[in-house]
C-alpha positions as CSV (number, residue, x, y, z in Angstrom):
1,M,0.0,0.0,0.0
2,N,1.8,3.1,-1.2
3,S,1.6,6.4,0.7
4,S,3.2,9.8,0.6
5,E,2.5,10.5,4.2
6,P,5.3,10.6,6.7
7,V,6.0,7.7,9.0
8,A,3.1,7.6,11.5
9,N,3.8,7.5,15.2
10,G,0.4,7.8,16.8
11,E,-0.9,4.3,15.9
12,Q,0.2,0.7,15.5
13,N,1.7,0.3,12.0
14,I,4.7,-0.4,9.9
15,A,6.4,2.2,7.7
16,C,9.1,1.3,5.2
17,I,11.4,3.6,3.2
18,S,13.7,1.7,0.8
19,V,16.1,2.2,-2.0
20,F,16.2,-0.4,-4.8
21,P,19.0,-1.4,-7.2
22,G,19.2,1.4,-9.8
23,G,18.5,4.2,-7.3
24,A,14.7,4.2,-7.1
25,V,13.3,5.1,-3.7
26,A,9.9,4.1,-2.4
27,R,7.9,4.8,0.7
28,Q,5.3,2.3,1.9
29,T,3.1,1.8,4.9
30,Y,1.6,-1.4,6.1
31,D,-0.7,-2.7,8.8
32,I,0.7,-5.1,11.3
33,V,-1.0,-8.0,9.6
34,Q,0.9,-7.2,6.4
35,L,4.3,-7.8,7.9
36,K,5.1,-10.5,5.3
37,D,4.4,-8.2,2.5
38,C,6.7,-5.6,4.0
39,R,9.5,-8.2,4.4
40,V,9.1,-9.1,0.7
41,A,9.6,-5.5,-0.3
42,V,12.7,-5.2,2.0
43,E,14.3,-8.3,0.5
44,K,14.0,-6.7,-3.0
45,S,15.6,-3.5,-1.9
46,N,19.2,-2.5,-1.6
47,V,18.8,-0.7,1.8
48,A,15.6,-0.3,3.8
49,W,14.6,1.4,7.0
50,V,11.5,0.0,8.6
51,N,9.9,1.9,11.5
52,V,7.3,0.1,13.7
53,T,5.1,1.6,16.4
54,L,3.6,-0.7,19.0
55,P,1.5,-0.2,22.1
56,D,4.0,-2.3,24.2
57,V,7.5,-2.8,22.8
58,R,8.8,-5.2,25.4
59,A,5.8,-7.5,25.1
60,T,5.3,-7.7,21.3
61,A,8.5,-6.5,19.6
62,H,9.8,-10.1,19.5
63,E,7.3,-11.3,16.9
64,I,7.9,-8.3,14.7
65,A,11.7,-8.7,14.8
66,V,11.5,-12.4,14.1
67,G,9.2,-11.7,11.2
68,F,12.0,-9.6,9.6
69,G,14.6,-12.3,10.1
70,F,16.2,-11.4,13.4
71,P,17.0,-14.2,15.8
72,R,14.7,-14.2,18.9
73,E,17.7,-14.7,21.2
74,L,19.2,-11.4,20.1
75,V,15.9,-9.5,20.6
76,D,15.2,-11.2,24.0
77,K,18.7,-10.3,25.2
78,V,18.5,-6.7,24.1
79,L,15.0,-6.2,25.7
80,E,16.2,-7.6,29.0
81,A,18.1,-4.4,29.6
82,D,16.7,-1.6,31.7
83,K,17.7,1.5,29.9
84,S,20.3,0.6,27.2
85,E,22.0,-2.3,25.6
86,Y,24.4,-3.1,22.7
87,I,24.8,-6.6,21.4
88,D,26.8,-7.5,18.3
89,H,26.1,-11.0,16.8
90,D,28.4,-10.5,13.7
91,S,25.7,-10.4,11.0
92,E,23.1,-8.9,13.3
93,L,23.3,-5.9,15.6
94,G,20.9,-5.0,18.4
95,M,20.6,-1.8,20.4
96,L,18.3,-0.5,23.0
97,L,18.3,3.2,23.6
98,P,16.1,5.4,25.8
99,A,13.6,7.7,24.2
100,V,13.2,10.5,26.8
101,Q,9.8,12.1,27.3
102,V,9.3,15.0,29.7
103,R,5.8,15.8,31.1
104,G,6.2,18.5,33.8
105,W,8.5,17.0,36.4
106,E,7.8,13.5,35.2
107,I,10.6,11.9,33.1
108,K,9.7,8.7,31.2
109,L,12.4,6.7,29.5
110,S,10.6,4.6,26.8
111,P,12.5,1.8,24.9
112,L,13.7,2.4,21.4
113,L,14.8,-0.9,19.8
114,V,17.2,-0.6,16.9
115,L,18.1,-3.8,14.9
116,V,20.5,-4.0,12.0
117,R,21.1,-6.9,9.6
118,K,22.0,-7.4,5.9
119,N,20.3,-4.5,4.2
120,L,17.8,-3.5,6.9
121,I,17.5,-1.1,9.8
122,L,14.5,-1.9,12.0
123,T,13.3,0.6,14.6
124,I,10.5,-0.3,17.1
125,H,9.2,2.1,19.7
126,P,5.9,2.8,21.5
127,C,3.0,4.5,19.7
128,E,3.1,7.4,22.2
129,V,6.7,8.3,21.4
130,K,6.8,10.9,18.5
131,R,10.4,10.1,17.4
132,F,10.9,10.1,13.6
133,V,8.2,12.3,12.2
134,R,10.7,15.0,11.1
135,F,13.4,12.6,9.8
136,S,10.9,10.5,7.8
137,R,10.0,13.5,5.7
138,Y,13.6,13.8,4.3
139,A,14.7,10.1,4.6
140,E,14.0,9.6,0.9
141,G,16.2,12.5,0.0
142,V,19.0,11.0,2.1
143,M,18.7,7.7,0.3
144,R,18.6,9.4,-3.2
145,K,22.0,10.9,-2.3
146,F,23.7,7.5,-1.9
147,K,26.7,7.2,-4.2
148,E,27.1,4.2,-6.4
149,S,30.6,3.7,-4.9
150,Q,29.1,3.3,-1.4
151,T,28.7,-0.3,-0.1
152,V,25.6,-1.6,1.7
153,S,27.4,-1.2,5.1
154,D,28.2,2.5,4.2
155,R,24.6,3.2,3.4
156,L,23.3,1.4,6.5
157,T,25.7,3.3,8.7
158,I,24.7,6.7,7.2
159,M,21.0,5.9,7.8
160,L,21.7,4.6,11.3
161,I,23.7,7.8,12.2
162,R,20.7,9.9,11.0
163,I,18.3,7.8,13.0
164,L,20.4,8.0,16.2
165,D,20.9,11.7,15.7
166,E,17.1,12.2,15.4
167,N,16.6,10.3,18.6
168,N,19.3,12.4,20.4
169,E,17.7,15.7,19.2
170,K,14.3,14.6,20.6
171,N,16.0,13.6,23.9
172,F,17.8,17.0,24.0
173,D,14.4,18.7,23.8
174,G,13.8,17.3,27.3
175,L,16.4,19.6,28.8
176,R,14.6,22.7,27.4
177,A,11.3,21.4,28.9
178,I,13.0,21.0,32.3
179,E,14.5,24.5,32.1
180,E,11.0,25.9,31.4
181,E,9.6,24.1,34.4
182,G,12.5,25.4,36.4
183,E,11.6,28.9,35.4
184,R,8.1,28.4,36.7
185,F,9.6,27.0,39.9
186,S,11.7,30.1,40.4
187,Q,8.6,32.0,41.5
188,Y,8.6,29.9,44.7
189,L,12.2,30.9,45.3
190,V,11.1,34.6,45.2
191,D,8.1,34.0,47.5
192,T,9.9,33.3,50.8
193,H,6.5,33.1,52.6
194,G,5.4,30.0,50.7
195,R,4.7,26.7,52.5
196,A,7.9,24.9,53.4
197,D,6.4,21.4,52.8
198,E,5.1,22.4,49.3
199,L,8.5,24.0,48.5
200,G,10.3,20.9,49.7
201,E,8.2,18.6,47.4
202,K,9.0,20.8,44.4
203,M,12.7,20.7,45.2
204,H,12.6,16.9,45.3
205,N,10.6,16.7,42.0
206,I,13.1,18.9,40.1
207,K,16.1,17.1,41.5
208,Q,14.6,13.7,40.5
209,A,13.7,15.0,37.1
210,L,17.3,16.0,36.4
211,V,18.7,12.8,37.7
212,D,16.4,10.7,35.5
213,Y,17.1,12.9,32.5
214,L,20.9,12.7,32.9
215,G,20.5,9.0,33.4
216,G,18.9,8.7,30.0
217,L,21.7,10.6,28.3
218,W,24.4,8.5,30.0
219,A,22.6,5.4,28.8
220,S,22.6,6.7,25.2
221,L,26.2,7.6,25.5
222,D,27.1,4.0,26.5
223,V,25.5,2.7,23.3
224,L,27.1,5.3,21.1
225,H,30.6,4.5,22.5
226,S,30.0,0.8,21.9
227,L,28.8,1.4,18.4
228,R,31.7,3.7,17.5
229,Y,34.4,1.5,18.8
230,G,32.8,-2.0,18.7
231,D,33.8,-2.8,15.1
232,A,30.5,-4.5,14.2
233,D,30.4,-6.3,10.8
234,T,27.2,-4.5,9.8
235,I,28.9,-1.1,10.3
236,T,31.2,0.5,7.8
237,D,35.0,0.9,8.3
238,N,34.9,4.2,6.3
239,P,36.6,6.7,8.7
240,K,34.8,9.7,7.2
241,I,31.4,8.1,8.0
242,L,32.6,7.0,11.4
243,D,33.7,10.6,12.2
244,K,30.0,11.6,11.9
245,M,29.3,9.1,14.7
246,S,31.9,10.7,16.8
247,I,29.9,14.0,16.4
248,L,26.9,12.2,18.0
249,V,29.0,11.3,21.0
250,E,30.2,14.9,21.3
251,D,26.6,16.2,21.2
252,V,25.5,13.9,24.0
253,N,28.5,15.0,26.1
254,R,27.7,18.6,25.5
255,N,24.1,18.2,26.6
256,L,25.3,16.2,29.7
257,A,27.4,19.2,30.6
258,L,24.4,21.5,30.1
259,G,22.2,19.3,32.2
260,E,24.8,19.3,35.0
261,H,25.1,23.1,34.7
262,V,21.4,23.4,35.1
263,S,21.7,21.2,38.2
264,E,24.4,23.5,39.6
265,V,22.3,26.6,39.0
266,L,19.3,25.1,40.7
267,A,21.5,24.0,43.6
268,S,22.9,27.5,44.1
269,G,19.3,28.9,44.0
270,L,18.2,26.4,46.6
271,G,21.3,27.3,48.7
272,V,20.2,31.0,48.7
273,L,16.7,30.0,49.6
274,Q,18.0,27.9,52.5
275,T,19.9,30.9,53.8
276,I,16.8,33.1,53.6
277,Y,14.8,30.5,55.6
278,N,17.6,30.2,58.1
279,N,17.5,34.0,58.6
280,Q,13.8,34.0,59.0
281,L,14.1,31.2,61.5
282,Q,16.6,33.2,63.5
283,I,14.3,36.2,63.5
284,Y,11.5,34.0,64.7
285,N,13.6,32.6,67.5
286,N,14.6,36.1,68.6
287,Q,10.9,37.1,68.7
288,L,10.1,34.0,70.6
289,Q,12.8,34.7,73.1
290,L,11.5,38.3,73.6
291,L,8.0,37.0,74.1
292,N,9.3,34.5,76.7
293,N,11.0,37.3,78.6
294,K,7.8,39.3,78.7
295,L,5.9,36.3,79.9
296,A,8.5,35.7,82.6
297,L,8.1,39.3,83.8
298,L,4.3,39.0,83.8
299,A,4.6,35.8,85.8
300,G,6.7,37.6,88.4
301,W,4.2,40.4,88.9
302,L,1.4,37.8,89.1
303,A,3.4,36.0,91.8
304,V,3.7,39.3,93.8
305,A,0.0,39.9,93.4
306,A,-0.8,36.4,94.5
307,T,1.4,36.8,97.6
308,A,-0.4,40.1,98.5
309,V,-3.7,38.4,98.2
310,A,-2.6,35.3,100.1
311,V,-1.8,37.1,103.4
312,P,-5.3,38.7,104.0
313,N,-6.9,35.6,102.7
314,T,-5.0,33.6,105.3
315,L,-5.9,36.0,108.1
316,A,-9.5,36.0,107.1
317,T,-9.4,32.2,107.4
318,I,-7.9,32.4,110.9
319,F,-10.4,35.0,112.1
320,G,-13.2,32.9,110.6
321,I,-12.6,30.3,113.3
322,G,-15.5,30.6,115.7
323,K,-13.6,30.8,119.0
324,I,-11.3,33.6,117.8
325,A,-14.1,35.6,116.2
326,D,-16.1,35.5,119.3
327,R,-13.3,36.9,121.5
328,L,-12.3,39.8,119.2
329,P,-14.4,42.8,118.2
330,W,-15.2,42.9,114.6
331,E,-13.4,46.3,114.3
332,V,-10.1,44.7,115.3
333,I,-10.5,41.8,112.9
334,L,-11.3,44.2,110.0
335,F,-8.3,46.5,110.9
336,V,-5.9,43.6,111.0
337,I,-7.1,42.2,107.6
């Protein structure tokens, strides 16, 4: 089923962009039930990129990958990893990378499965992850620029680099989203009269978001290092092409440094806020001490007053005894009291 639409990411489907012997480039989309038809088209092509979106990658990616000729053992091993994995089985290459999604302070690392064999790059990711919408629009142009002198591994590596770069760029967008949330958080730093428990919760959320985000970048960096220096059979030995892969590593390192810088800026802001609250606490303690002094003075005067009242009260009790009151005139008792 031919289509001129970009690779869809919002529903379960298969999209294939392939270049055939002679230089012709075709874009096709299939339903999941048409997997065999897609594989037939891939086998006829010189180089193909197939992008599959699934509701649950870890649960159903095995069947899709096996349907395209990848060994199940490779897919199972890759999907066992938590964040990232790199496995080279000579003629097949499997990678798992994190697709970072930022929603407020929530960081979600979704699995992006990348498999390479023979003339095929297969990418599988969840439907909710909008990952290759932009790249799919000019992937055909990239394939049309392949040179006749380039080998299949050269072409596969070029496409793989562009795919990984697109994933990195989408991951880097997460840092901008975190910075925007941090800007909203700054209003709580200005309002020193805000609730301490609410502020503490926001501090924890932003710290956890940065930790999760940087963890995703570190996981991607591990895979890129393995890919660059792993000498996989499916990857080219052309140094000019491999230099482009080194640029991917540098981009990730640069964004890691930016993320750590954001963390330092936020930490300094929280340090200033802590100083403000400490000063406020000291002022409160001073006021409390002054109040305690006033209460102590009041208690002293009340003690004096109580003593003054206690003497006549005691005398009145004594004179209230019948035998004493009968023997003394009332004028004397009143005078004494």
